[in-house]
ZADO-1210 file (C-alpha; in nm, 4 decimals, padded with zeros to 6 digits):
<atoms>
<atom x="00.8485" y="01.9517" z="01.0464" code="MET" pos="1"/>
<atom x="00.6610" y="01.6226" z="01.0893" code="LYS" pos="2"/>
<atom x="00.3315" y="01.6469" z="01.2279" code="LYS" pos="3"/>
<atom x="00.3461" y="01.4284" z="01.5648" code="GLN" pos="4"/>
<atom x="00.0784" y="01.2238" z="01.6415" code="TYR" pos="5"/>
<atom x="00.0035" y="01.2183" z="02.0197" code="LYS" pos="6"/>
<atom x="-00.3084" y="00.9521" z="01.9806" code="GLU" pos="7"/>
<atom x="-00.4622" y="00.7574" z="01.7039" code="ALA" pos="8"/>
<atom x="-00.7080" y="00.5356" z="01.6580" code="VAL" pos="9"/>
<atom x="-00.7890" y="00.3448" z="01.3160" code="ALA" pos="10"/>
<atom x="-01.1602" y="00.2302" z="01.2293" code="LEU" pos="11"/>
<atom x="-01.2907" y="-00.0111" z="00.9414" code="SER" pos="12"/>
<atom x="-01.6171" y="-00.0772" z="00.8338" code="TYR" pos="13"/>
<atom x="-01.7915" y="-00.3135" z="00.6006" code="ASN" pos="14"/>
<atom x="-02.1416" y="-00.2989" z="00.5688" code="PRO" pos="15"/>
<atom x="-02.1832" y="-00.6480" z="00.4155" code="GLU" pos="16"/>
<atom x="-02.0160" y="-00.7711" z="00.6802" code="GLU" pos="17"/>
<atom x="-02.0760" y="-00.5021" z="01.0295" code="LEU" pos="18"/>
<atom x="-02.3459" y="-00.3211" z="01.1571" code="SER" pos="19"/>
<atom x="-02.1149" y="-00.0426" z="01.2560" code="ALA" pos="20"/>
<atom x="-01.7429" y="00.0409" z="01.2025" code="PRO" pos="21"/>
<atom x="-01.5043" y="-00.1219" z="01.4785" code="ILE" pos="22"/>
<atom x="-01.1909" y="00.0212" z="01.6379" code="ILE" pos="23"/>
<atom x="-00.8896" y="-00.2072" z="01.4323" code="LYS" pos="24"/>
<atom x="-00.5974" y="-00.0310" z="01.6117" code="ALA" pos="25"/>
<atom x="-00.5063" y="00.2346" z="01.8741" code="LYS" pos="26"/>
<atom x="-00.2353" y="00.3653" z="02.0465" code="GLY" pos="27"/>
<atom x="-00.0332" y="00.6664" z="02.2187" code="LYS" pos="28"/>
<atom x="00.2919" y="00.8263" z="02.1020" code="GLY" pos="29"/>
<atom x="00.5357" y="00.6478" z="01.9371" code="GLU" pos="30"/>
<atom x="00.2379" y="00.3707" z="01.8609" code="THR" pos="31"/>
<atom x="-00.0172" y="00.6292" z="01.7435" code="ALA" pos="32"/>
<atom x="00.2754" y="00.7597" z="01.5198" code="GLU" pos="33"/>
<atom x="00.3252" y="00.3837" z="01.3947" code="HIS" pos="34"/>
<atom x="-00.0847" y="00.3583" z="01.2818" code="ILE" pos="35"/>
<atom x="-00.0841" y="00.7395" z="01.1162" code="VAL" pos="36"/>
<atom x="00.2624" y="00.6100" z="00.8670" code="GLN" pos="37"/>
<atom x="00.1103" y="00.3062" z="00.7982" code="THR" pos="38"/>
<atom x="-00.2193" y="00.4482" z="00.7075" code="ALA" pos="39"/>
<atom x="-00.0089" y="00.7030" z="00.5307" code="SER" pos="40"/>
<atom x="00.1997" y="00.4229" z="00.3235" code="GLN" pos="41"/>
<atom x="-00.1364" y="00.2259" z="00.2054" code="HIS" pos="42"/>
<atom x="-00.2782" y="00.5328" z="00.1192" code="ASN" pos="43"/>
<atom x="-00.5663" y="00.5874" z="00.3972" code="ILE" pos="44"/>
<atom x="-00.6880" y="00.8782" z="00.4185" code="PRO" pos="45"/>
<atom x="-00.6250" y="01.0293" z="00.7892" code="ILE" pos="46"/>
<atom x="-00.8872" y="01.2937" z="00.9421" code="GLN" pos="47"/>
<atom x="-00.7396" y="01.5118" z="01.2678" code="GLN" pos="48"/>
<atom x="-01.0463" y="01.5361" z="01.4726" code="ASP" pos="49"/>
<atom x="-00.8507" y="01.5180" z="01.8421" code="PRO" pos="50"/>
<atom x="-01.1748" y="01.5240" z="02.0071" code="SER" pos="51"/>
<atom x="-01.3110" y="01.1805" z="01.8047" code="LEU" pos="52"/>
<atom x="-00.9939" y="01.0260" z="01.8889" code="VAL" pos="53"/>
<atom x="-00.9845" y="01.0668" z="02.2256" code="HIS" pos="54"/>
<atom x="-01.3821" y="00.9187" z="02.2689" code="LEU" pos="55"/>
<atom x="-01.2900" y="00.6122" z="02.0383" code="LEU" pos="56"/>
<atom x="-00.9361" y="00.5589" z="02.1983" code="SER" pos="57"/>
<atom x="-01.2024" y="00.4560" z="02.4738" code="LYS" pos="58"/>
<atom x="-01.3242" y="00.1648" z="02.3128" code="LEU" pos="59"/>
<atom x="-01.1757" y="-00.1872" z="02.2574" code="GLU" pos="60"/>
<atom x="-01.0135" y="-00.3442" z="01.9186" code="ILE" pos="61"/>
<atom x="-01.2574" y="-00.4616" z="01.7160" code="ASP" pos="62"/>
<atom x="-01.5112" y="-00.3032" z="01.9546" code="GLU" pos="63"/>
<atom x="-01.8078" y="-00.1849" z="01.7151" code="LYS" pos="64"/>
<atom x="-01.8338" y="00.1923" z="01.7864" code="ILE" pos="65"/>
<atom x="-02.1739" y="00.3092" z="01.9841" code="PRO" pos="66"/>
<atom x="-02.4899" y="00.3809" z="01.8455" code="LYS" pos="67"/>
<atom x="-02.3873" y="00.8089" z="01.9433" code="GLU" pos="68"/>
<atom x="-02.1295" y="00.8108" z="01.7757" code="LEU" pos="69"/>
<atom x="-02.2619" y="00.6901" z="01.4583" code="PHE" pos="70"/>
<atom x="-02.3347" y="01.0435" z="01.3312" code="GLU" pos="71"/>
<atom x="-01.9900" y="01.1683" z="01.3504" code="VAL" pos="72"/>
<atom x="-01.7981" y="00.8664" z="01.2151" code="VAL" pos="73"/>
<atom x="-02.0718" y="00.8849" z="00.9193" code="ALA" pos="74"/>
<atom x="-01.9013" y="01.2043" z="00.8255" code="GLU" pos="75"/>
<atom x="-01.5697" y="01.0971" z="00.8454" code="LEU" pos="76"/>
<atom x="-01.6719" y="00.8170" z="00.5897" code="PHE" pos="77"/>
<atom x="-01.7974" y="01.0268" z="00.4075" code="ALA" pos="78"/>
<atom x="-01.4895" y="01.2673" z="00.3802" code="PHE" pos="79"/>
<atom x="-01.3047" y="00.9303" z="00.2822" code="ILE" pos="80"/>
<atom x="-01.5427" y="00.9059" z="00.0174" code="TYR" pos="81"/>
<atom x="-01.5106" y="01.2165" z="-00.1269" code="GLN" pos="82"/>
<atom x="-01.1361" y="01.1979" z="-00.1046" code="ILE" pos="83"/>
<atom x="-01.1952" y="00.8693" z="-00.3026" code="ASP" pos="84"/>
<atom x="-01.3720" y="00.9987" z="-00.5643" code="GLN" pos="85"/>
<atom x="-01.1326" y="01.3115" z="-00.6363" code="LYS" pos="86"/>
<atom x="-00.8341" y="01.0922" z="-00.6544" code="ALA" pos="87"/>
<atom x="-01.0071" y="00.8627" z="-00.8840" code="LYS" pos="88"/>
</atoms>
C-alpha cells in the first residue's frame, strides 16, 4: 500500500547563493502527494518528519528558513548527504 502524505514541503539550498535553505514548494493533500512523487521521480531524498513539515509549512514559497530551525534542517541535509554518499 502506498504511503499517503497529508502535507509536504520541499527545500532548496545552495550555500554559494543563499545564506539559508528556502522553501521551494509546499502543500497538503494532492499537492503534497505531487511534491513527493516529483521528488521521487528525480531521485531527491525524502525525509519524513511531520513536526518539521508542519513548522516549515507556515513559511511562504521562496522564504528562507528561520535561524531557529537551522539545526534541525542541518541534520536533514546531513542525512541527505549520507544517502548521496552511500548511493555513489
